[in-house]
C-alpha positions in Angstrom: 0.5 -0.2 0.4 1.6 3.7 -0.7 1.6 6.0 1.3 -0.8 8.5 -0.2 -3.3 5.3 0.4 -2.4 4.8 4.7 -2.6 8.7 4.9 -5.9 8.4 3.2 -7.5 4.8 5.6 -6.0 6.9 8.7 -8.0 9.9 7.8 -11.4 7.8 7.2 -10.6 5.7 10.0 -9.9 9.9 12.6 -13.4 10.5 10.8 -14.9 7.9 11.5 -14.3 8.0 15.2 -14.6 12.0 15.6 -18.4 11.7 14.2 -19.1 8.6 16.5 -17.5 10.6 19.4 -19.5 13.7 18.7 -22.8 11.4 18.1 -22.2 9.8 21.3 -21.8 13.0 23.4 -24.1 15.3 22.0 -26.6 11.9 22.6 -25.8 12.2 26.3 -26.6 15.9 26.3 -22.5 16.7 27.3 -22.0 18.4 23.7 -23.7 21.8 22.5 -24.8 22.1 19.6 -22.1 24.4 18.1 -19.5 21.4 18.5 -21.8 18.5 17.4 -22.0 19.9 14.2 -18.3 21.6 14.1 -17.0 17.4 14.7 -19.4 16.6 12.5 -17.7 19.3 9.7 -13.9 17.9 10.8 -15.3 14.0 10.6 -16.6 14.4 7.5 -14.2 16.7 6.1 -11.6 13.6 6.8 -13.8 10.9 5.0 -14.0 12.9 1.7 -10.1 13.0 2.2 -10.4 9.4 2.0 -13.1 8.8 -0.1 -11.2 10.9 -2.0 -8.8 8.2 -3.1 -10.4 5.2 -1.7 -13.3 6.0 -4.5 -16.8 5.2 -3.6 -19.7 7.6 -5.0 -22.3 7.5 -2.9 -20.4 7.1 0.6 -18.4 10.5 -0.7 -21.5 11.7 -1.8 -23.4 10.8 1.8 -20.4 13.1 3.9 -20.7 15.8 1.0 -24.1 15.8 2.3 -23.2 15.5 5.9 -20.4 17.8 5.8 -23.3 20.4 4.4 -25.9 19.5 7.1 -22.8 20.1 10.1 -21.8 23.5 7.9 -25.5 24.6 7.9 -25.9 23.2 11.3 -22.7 25.2 12.7 -23.9 28.8 10.7 -27.3 28.5 12.4 -26.0 27.6 15.7 -23.6 30.7 15.9 -26.9 32.9 15.0 -28.6 31.5 18.1 -25.1 31.7 20.1 
């Protein structure tokens, strides 16, 4: 496996961990909405990096949508705050 593929895998694992941790923390009400959306945006961005190397169109489309929704949520949370 080449270095680009390894870095893409690491980005994908990190992104997955961030999204899952954000969901868990938010579900236990230990994470503010703005932080939840910010972590989702970061996680989705890392997964997009991974999916750009390891081509999977449907998953890439999901992550782009996930990032867009997180960005909209983050902007909305900042307006309320």
